[in-house]
N, C-alpha and C positions, 0 to 999 in steps of 0.2 A: 473482805470485811466479814467478821464473824460476830454475831450478836447472840449471846446465850440467854435463854429464857428458862433456865433451870432454877426457878424460884424455890427456896427451901420451904418446908412445911410451916416453919415458924413465921417467915415473912408473909407467906400467903394468908396465914391465919390472921396476922396483924392487919393486912390490907382489907380483908373481908370484914373483920371486926370493926374497922374504922367506918366502912360503908354502912354496916348495919346500925352502928351507934348513931351515925348522922341521920339515918332514915328513921329509926325507931324511937329516938330520944323524944321526950315530951315537949322539949323546946329546942328544936334543931335550928341551926343557923339558916337553913333554907326553908323554914316553916312558912315564912312570908312569900318566898319565891314560888312554892308549890302549894297554893292555898286550897283549902277544902271547905268551900262555903256551905253553910247550913242549908241553904236553899237547894243544894244539889245532893244532899244526903240520901233522900229516897232513891234517887237514881243510882248512886254508888252502891247502896244496899241491894238493889236489884241485880247488879252485875256481880256482886259478891256471891249471891245465891246461884247465879248462872255458873260461876266459876267453881263453886265448892259443893253445891247441894244436888245438882242434877247432871247426869252423864249425857253422852251423845246418843243414848237410847231413850232420852226423856226430853221434855221441852215444856215451855210455858206458852199459853195463849194469854196475851196481855194487851193493855192499851199502849199504843206506841208513843203517846205524849205524856201520859201519867203512868210512869213505870211502877208505881206502888199498887196499881190495879192489876192483879194477876187473877184472871178468871178461872183458869184450870191448869193443873199439872198433868201432862199426858205421859204415859209410859208405853214403851214398845219392847217386844221381844227382840233380841239381837238379830234373829233371822227374818224379822218382818220385812217384806219387800218395800221398796220405795213407793210403789204404786199404792199399796195398802196403807202405808203411813200417810201419804198425801190425802187419800180418801177419808181417813179418820180425822185428820186435822181439819179438812174442809167441812166435814159434817158438824164437828163441834163448833167451828167458827160460825157456821150458818145459824146454829141454835142460839149462840150468844148474840149474834147480830139481830135475830128475830126478837129476842128479849129486849134488847136495847131500843129497837124501833117501837116496840109496844110501849115501853116506858116513855119514849120520846113523844108519843101521842098524847101524853098527859094522863093515861090510864094507870090505875094502881097495879102492882104486881099481880099477875094472874095465878101464879103457883109458887111453890117453894124455890124452884130454879130461878125464876125472875126476881124473887125476893133476895136471893143470894147475890145476883148481879147488882141489884139496887143497893144493897148494903155495902158493897165494895167501894162505892163512891161516897164522897163527903156528904154529911147531912146538909140538906138544903140545895142539892144539885137540881137545877131546873130541867124540865123536860127537853128543852132544846139542846142541852149538853149531852143528854143520853142519845138523842138522835144523831148528833155529830159523831159520837163515839162509835156508832155502828160501822162507820167506814174506817175505823182506826184499830180494829182487832188484828193483832199480829202474832205470829208464831216465832219463838226463839228457841233454838236447839240448845241443850245443855252442853257444858264444856268441862266438867270437873275432872274427868279422866285425862283429858288433854292437859289441863292446868297442872295436875299432879305430876305428870310425866315431864312437863316443862320445868318444874321446880327441881326435879332430880337432875335434868340435863344442865341446868343453869350453872352448877358448880364448875363445869368445864371452863367457862369463860368469865366468871364473875370478877376474878382478880384483875384481868386485863381490862374489863369494862370500867372497873373502879379507877385504874390508873389513867385511862384515857379521859374520863370525865374530870378527874382531879387536875390533870395537866392543862385542860382547857378552862378550868374554873367553873364547870357546869355543876348543877345540883346533883348530888349522889343519887337522889330518888329516880333519876332518869333511867337508872340501871334496870328498873322494872318494865320498861317499855317493850322489850322483846317478848314478854309474856303475852302482851296484847297483839303484837305483830305476827309472831310465828310460833308461839309456845316453845321458844328457844330451840327450834328445829333449823339447823344451818342449811339443810337441803330443801327447805320449804319453797314451793312454787305455787303461785296463784294462777287461775285460768287467764287472767289478763296480763300476765308476764312479770309480776312482782316476784322477787327471789331472795332467798337467804334469811338469815337471822333477823335482819332489820327490814326485810321486804322492800327493797329498792326496785323501782321500775328501771328499765335500761337507760332511758333518757336522763333520768335524775342521777342514776348511779355513775354514768360516764363523766359527770362533772367532777367527781372526787376519786374515782377508781378506774382501773383498766377494765373495760368490758368489750371484748372483741371475740374473734373466732379462735383465739388461742388461750386467752385468759378471761375469766369472769370473776372478778374479786368480790362481787356481791355474795358469792358462795363461800368466801373465806371469812369466818366470823371475826377474826382479828382485824383484817383490813376493813371489813364492812362496819365494824364498831367505830373505827377512826373516822370513816366517812359519815356515819350517822351523827357523830358528835359535831363534825363540821357543819352539817346541814342544820342541826338543831341550834347551834350557835349562830348560824346565819339567820335562821328564823327569829331568834331572840333579838338580834341586832335590828332587824326590820320592824318587829312588832312591840318590843319593849316589855312584855310580860311572858312568863313561862306558860300559863294556861293557853294563851294565844299561840305561842311558838309550838307547843305540843299538838294543839289542834291542827296547826298548819302542816304538821308532819303527815297528816291524813288528807286535809282539805286543800293544802297549798297556800303559800304566802299571799298570792294575789287575792284569793278568796277571803282570807282573814283581814287583809288590809281594806278590802271593800266593805266587809261587815263592820269594821271599826269606823270607817268613814260614814257609812249610811246611818249608823246608830249614834255616832258622836261619842262613843265610849269604848274603853277597853275592858269593861266589866264582863267577865266570862259568863256570869249568870244571865245578864241581860242579852248577851249575844246568843247564848244557847236557847233562850226562851223566845226571843223577839226577832231574831234575824231570819229572813225568809229568802230563799234562793232555790232555783230548780236543782242546783248541784249540792246544796247544803241539806242533805237528807238525813235519814236515821243514823247512818254510820258516822257522819261528821258530827252530828249533834251529840252523839254518845261516846266519841273517842276520848275526850278528857275524863269523863266520869268512869269509863271502863278502865282507863289508866289508873285512876285513883283507887278503884277496886282492886286491881292487880297489885298495886303498891301495898295496900292494906294487907293482903294475903301474904305477899313476899316478906313483909316485916315480921310476921308471926306464923309461918307455914304449919308448924306443929299444932297450933290451935285448930286449924281447919282440917288437916290431913293426918295428924298423928306423927309418929317418928318417920323421918325421911332419911335416906342415905344418898347424899349428893354425889354426883359424878366427880371424879378426881380431875384436877387440872393436868393437861398433857405436858410432858417434858420433852423439849426439843431445842435445837439450835437453828439459827437462821444464817444462811450463806448466800450472798448476792452473786449471781452468775455474771462474769465479765463478758461472756460471749454466748450466743445461742448454742444449744446442744440437744440432740435427739434424746428422748426419754430413755430409749434402750441403752444408749451410751452412758447416761447418767446412772441408771440402775446398775450397770456392770461396774462402773468406776467406784461407786459408793458401796457396793456389796449389800444393798438394801433390797428387800423383796418388794415387788410391785405394789401389793395391797397396802403395805405400811406407808410407802412414800405417797401413794395416791390419797390415803386417808389424811395424811398430814398436809397435803397440798390440794384442797378441794377446789381451788380456783382454776386449776389447769383443766382445760376442756377435753372432751373425748378425742378431738383431733390431734392433741398432743400425745395422748397415751396410745393411740393406734398408729402413730408414726407419720401422720400426714403433715404435721407441723412440729417444729422443734420447741423446746422450752426457750422462751425468748431471752435475749440478753437483757440484763438489768433485773430480771425476776429474782425475788428473794425466795430461794427454795428452803423449805423447812425439813430438817433432818431429825431422826430419832435422837433422844438424849445421849445415847451411847456414841454418837458421831461427833462429839465435841472437838476432836482433833482437826476437823476440817476447817479450812479458811478459804476465802475467795481465791487467793493466789495459788494455794495448793490444789484446789479443785480445777482451776484453769490449766495448771501444769499437767495434771493427770488426764484431763480430757483432751489435751493437745489443742486447746481452744484458741490459740493466738491466730487470728485471721485478719487480713487487710480490711480496712474500713472502706466501705463503698458509699460515696456521696451521691445524692439524687440530683439530677438536673431537671428543672421543672419547665414543662412546655407551657407557654402562655395560655390561659383559659379562653374558651370560646365565647363566654357570656358573663355578665355580671349578675349578682344575686337578685334576680327578680323572682317572683313566686314560682316560675316554671324552671328556672335555671340555676338556683342557688347551689344545688349539689354539684353541678359540673364546674362551677367556679371554685367552690370550696375544696374540691378534690381534684387538683390538677394532675395531669398524666405524669407519671414518674418513669424515667429511664436511667440506666446506669451511666455513671460519669466518673471523671477523675476527681481527686480531692479538691475541695474548694479553696480558693485563695484566702488570705487574711481578711478579717471583717473590716468594715468601714465604719468609722465613728462619725455620728451625725453631729450637727451643731449643738444639740442639747446635751451631748456627752454620752448618749446611750449607744450600744453596739447594734448596728443594723447588719442584716445578712448581706454578705458581699455577693457579687455576681458569681454564678457557678460556672467554673471552667468546663468546657466540653471539648472533645478532641477536634482539632482543626478549626475551632471557632474562637476568634479573638474578641475580647470585650471591647465595646465601642469606646472611643475617646470621650473624655468628659466635655460637655458643652461649655462654651464660654459663659461666664456669669451674666445673667440678665440684669437689666437695670433694677436697682433696689434690692439686689440679691447678693449675699456674701459669696465669696469663692468656696467656702466650706459647704454652704448650703447647696451651691450648684453642683458640688461633687457628690452629693447624696443621690441615691437612686430612687428615693421616694419623696413624695410631698404629702404632708398632713393637711387635709382640707380644714379651713377655718370657717366659722359660722357665716361670715359675710362673703365667702369666696364664690366665684362663678368659674366655669370652665375658661372663660375669656381672661379673667384676672389671673388665674393660675398659669395660663399660657404666657401671659405677659411677664409674670414674676419669675418663671422658671426658664424661659427661652425655648420651651417645647411648644410646637404649634397646637392649636385646638384640635386639628384633625389627628395629629400624632397622639395626643393625650387620649382622645376618645378611642383610637385604635388600640393603644397599649393596654387600656383598662376596660375594653369591651363595653364602652358606654354608648348605648343606642341613641341617647338623647341628652342634651345638656341638663335636663331636669333630673337626671339620675345620679346626682352626687349629693353627699350629705356631710355635715361637719363631723370631723373625727375620722373620716375615711382616709386610708393611705392609698395614694395613687402612684403607679409606676411612672418613672421618668425615662427609663431606658429599657430596651427590649430584653437585655440580658438579666435584668433584675428579676429574681424569683418572686412568687406571690409574697406579699407582706406577711409578717409573723402573725398578724391577727386573722389571717385566713389559713385554712388547714394546708400546710405544705408537707408535714412529716407523714401524713396519712397517704396511703395509696388511693388511687381512684376507686378501687373496689371497696375498700374499708369505709371510705367516706360515704359512698353511695349506699352501702349496707346500713350505715348508721342512720342516714336520712330515711331509708325505707322502713327500718325498724321503728323509728319515731312515728312515722305515719301509721304503721300497723298498730302500734300501741294506742294512738289516738282513736283509731277505728274501734279497737277492742273496748276501750274505756267508754266510748260513746254508746256502743251496743249494750255494755253492762249497765250504764246509767239508765238506759231506756227500760231495761228489764228488771232493775233492782227492786223496784217497788212491788213487783209481782212475784219475786223469787224469794221464797223462804225455805231454805234447805231443811229437810226432815231427817237426813242422815249426814254423818261426817263426810262421806265421800262426795256429797253434792255441793259442799261449800266451795267458795272460790279458792280456798286454801286453808291451812291450819290456823290462820290468824283467829284470835279470840274476839276481836272487836266485831260488831255486827256489820257485815257487808264488805264491800271492796276496800282494800287497804292500799296504802302507798300512793303518794302524790305523783302524778305523771310528769310534773315539771316543777323545778324550783324557781322558775321565772316569776317575780312578783309584780311585773309590769301589767297595768290595766289596759287591755286592748279593746275595751268595749266602747260603743258609741253612746254618747249622752242622749238624754231625752230630747234635747234641742237640736240634735243632728250634728253635734260637734265632737271632735276627738282631740286628745292631747298628743302632739307630735312626740314620738319617741325615737331613740337612737336607731340609726341604719335605715331610716325611712325617708322617702323623697316624694315630691309632688308626682313624679313619674309613677311611683308605686301606687299612690292613691288613685291616680287616673286609671291605671291598669285594673285595679280591684273594683272600681266603680263603673268601668266601661265608658269613661268620658275622656276629656282632654285635660292636659295640665294647664292650658290657657284658660279653660273654663273655670278651673279651681282658682287660678290667679285672679280672675275677674271677680269671682264670688267673694274672695277674701281681700280684695283691693291690694294685691301684691303687684309690684312693678319690677320690670326687668327679669333677669334670670337668677336673682338671689335665692339661695336655697332656703327652705323653711327652717325655722330655728327650733331645736329640741326644747320641749316644754310649752311651746306656744299652742293655743287652742285654734283649731282650724274648722271652718264650716264646710260641710259636705252636702251633696245632693244625691238622693237615692232614686233616680229615675229608671235605672236599669237593673239594680240589685237591691235587695233588702238590707237593712242594717245588720241582720244576723248573718247574711251571706258575706257581707264586707268583713265583719269580725272574723269569720272563719278563714277567709283568704289571708287576712292579716296575721292571724295566729299561725296558720300553716307556713307562711313565709318565715316567721321568726323561729318556728320549731325546726324548719329545715336548715336555716342559717346556723342555729345553735348545735344541731345534731352533727353537722359537718365539722364545725370547729372542735367539738369535744371528741371527735373521732381521733384526734391527735394531740389534744391538750387535756390537762386535768388541773383542778384547783388543789393546791397542796396546803393551803392555809390562808390566813387573812392578816393584814397589818393595817395600822392606822397612819394616814398621812395628814399632817396639819397644814392647811393652806397658808402660804406666805403672801405678802403684798405683791401684786402683779401676777399671781397665779391665775390660770384659766384652764378650761377643759383642754385646750390645745396643748398647753405646756405640760399638763399632767399626763396626757396620753403620749407625748413625746418622750417622757421619762420611763414610761411603762409600755414598751413596744409590743409585748405579747398580750396585752389586755385590750381587747376590742372595746370600742366605745359603748356598745350595748351591754357588755358585761359590767363595765364600770357603772352604768346606770342601774343595772339590776342590784348591785350592792349598795346603791345610794338612790333609791327610787324617789325619795321626796326632796332631794337636794337640787336646788336651782343652780346649774353650772354656769348660767349666763350672768350670775351675780354672786360670785364667790367672794367671801369676806375673809380677811386674815383671821386665823384661829379656827376656821371651820374644820371639823374632823371629817375625813373622807376615808371610807373603808376601801382598801385595795386588795383584791384577791391575788394571792401569789400563785402564778401559773407555771407549770412545768410541762415539758413535752412528754408524751407517752412514747416509750422506746419502740421503734419499729422492728418488725421481724426481719 
């Protein structure tokens, strides 16, 4: 395959002009989609000043809630040390705080400095407000030099960003978001692990891109743009307005759904002013207004910075590799110098360039514009890349995904094997993975159909658990004994099954598609470990964020222009919190066994507490009462989140979301029938794309968002 990206200067100009017209026109089609409420204008103007009037050698001491109150502009020499800058900032902050506390006592201004502080506040400000403001004096480093450099760099990718947004039907204004995220620096890294033009965390990036030890597409501005558009579109589907969707890019969809629910509104002004949460700090409160400020400047950059010469769009062609190849062989075959190819392919990790790993099969390599003669077939011929396909045989896992063992189940051990036999078609018509043939190992004969079970169903190697199933009823329906079912699926207790789970019915059946089978054990474990490291880094950053105000560009978390830490650590919108009454809402992939584990109690105690009878699994969406005799609600929530983060990290080590489609429910549809048709989509992912949908009561005509999942090509 060969895909040319040699856009002519005329076409490029037209694309960019369309974007600028749609953004800058007085009445754009998206004006209502990206509103600029009058109530937020003072905050927008504050960020315009930060982005255009003061450099990273200057800064404002200001009130963190009333951004129109700027007490002082501080200036530093370029060679002023960090220590000296901090001392000067703290001295000035203390002077302002002393003045505010004196005014807060009800006394009149004692001198000209206190009078100046007094006059910055609206007439009629009461003493108590001055006293409160003493704790809200904050320092903001300037960004104008960074913003100007970002405007120049933006020319490299603005046409591609315009195309991607237009193809998904997203507002053209979103093209300004990288100014806030990275200052259009494709190599940007933050201290907490966000990377690239769009500042994706690894856990979120893996949902839409390849992120592993050979390829990190977060660093490829073209692929990352496509991923960011998918994420923003996902946020919009969940939240319904662009102000909330854009804020969720920083704060996460779960947090914005909670804010909307608590306040009973999707009004961005009310949410920014009235929503209070430990994690909804200065950065999240200011993300949307800083975006509006960046958009304003991007609409008319010459007004703020004078004449600018934008970087040119690169010219290249893209060729998909049909088989893996060492970078040295690729360079020799193409006759391209190393630096040029590396610059065009920033997603390839150092391990590829130093020869430890090959450029993987399926990777779309970018070649200089002069290389337009190359095609996938020609490149394969020249590389001598025709190699036999090796199919993986999967060893049954040792445990099911409990908080302690999800990684080992999700990343089954992989060994070399012969090519797999043809696929088996299930009763619903989808293609299920067939048993993997291994040398000298014969596949078991199909069991005789159990009572009430069709011959076709009996020949399937999996069973999809329905909401009212128990291990006993599944055994009766499939003809596989309870003991064998539990052994095949590493079920430690009958309470560890949930609706939508796929269970093995035969020892030769590989892990179901909804569990990571394409990933190696090492890559899945690495994904889980990285997810945990990210969570720890973000938690540490959250704890210190309120006391951390960088006074130099080098101290900041990264080059992002928004205040504070950027990049949501997860795209999971599900609310895992415990209600004030001690209840939770049951979500996908959870069982009574999990809850008992996390609470340090027994499943039987939970059954008694909730008047549940028999071994019937808990139903997704049901509210469940819990007791916190051994752990606190916060500890339970953390264990619950950790479990889901590990489950998702292992899955996205070998799968990614390539898009979304809408399925309209028919009469008779159920969660079971939908997951039968979409074998690669685990039930928890289906719930994430439809968090407010009651799958137990599907009505004909209901629209269901279905993620389109594809395998990440293995090395």
